[in-house]
C-alpha positions in Angstrom: -11.8 -3.8 -15.8 -10.6 -5.4 -12.5 -7.7 -4.5 -10.2 -5.4 -7.0 -12.0 -5.8 -5.0 -15.2 -4.1 -2.1 -13.4 -0.9 -4.1 -12.6 2.3 -3.4 -14.5 6.0 -4.1 -14.6 8.7 -1.5 -14.0 12.4 -2.0 -14.6 14.7 -0.3 -12.2 18.0 1.4 -13.1 19.9 -1.6 -11.6 18.1 -4.0 -13.9 15.6 -5.4 -11.4 12.0 -5.7 -12.4 9.1 -4.8 -10.0 5.5 -5.7 -10.4 3.3 -2.8 -9.4 -0.3 -3.4 -8.6 -3.1 -1.8 -6.6 -3.4 -2.4 -2.9 -5.8 -5.1 -1.8 -7.6 -5.6 1.5 -5.6 -8.8 2.0 -2.4 -6.7 2.0 -3.4 -5.3 5.4 -1.1 -7.8 7.4 1.9 -7.0 5.3 1.3 -3.3 5.5 0.9 -3.4 9.2 4.2 -5.4 9.5 6.0 -2.9 7.3 4.6 0.0 9.3 5.8 -1.4 12.5 9.4 -1.5 11.2 9.4 2.3 10.6 11.1 4.5 13.1 8.9 7.2 14.7 10.8 9.8 12.6 10.1 7.9 9.4 6.4 7.7 10.3 6.3 11.5 11.0 8.0 12.3 7.7 5.9 9.9 5.6 2.5 10.4 7.2 2.8 13.7 9.1 1.6 12.0 12.3 3.0 9.8 15.0 0.9 6.6 15.6 2.8 3.5 16.5 0.2 1.2 14.8 -1.5 1.5 11.4 -5.2 1.7 12.0 -7.3 -0.9 10.1 -9.9 1.6 9.2 -7.4 4.0 7.6 -5.8 1.2 5.5 -9.0 -0.3 4.2 -10.4 3.2 3.4 -7.2 4.0 1.5 -7.2 0.7 -0.4 -10.8 1.2 -1.5 -10.1 4.8 -2.5 -7.3 3.5 -4.8 -9.4 0.8 -6.6 -12.1 1.9 -9.0 -15.5 0.9 -7.8 -16.2 -1.5 -10.6 -12.9 -3.3 -10.0 -13.2 -4.0 -6.3 -13.0 -7.7 -5.2 
């Protein structure tokens, strides 16, 4: 099984469909961009900390923790 086997579609109440898939290392730039758009209060509420930047090490470690060892790219 690879990470793509874990992807799935979800239909929202308003009719839109989202594709949900595991995080990948190449998602780091988009995650960093999204993190920078959060307010300090949103960061504190979501992550229980106050950094202004998403550390690479934490993101990569989190991504690898989510993907089964045999499915890593």
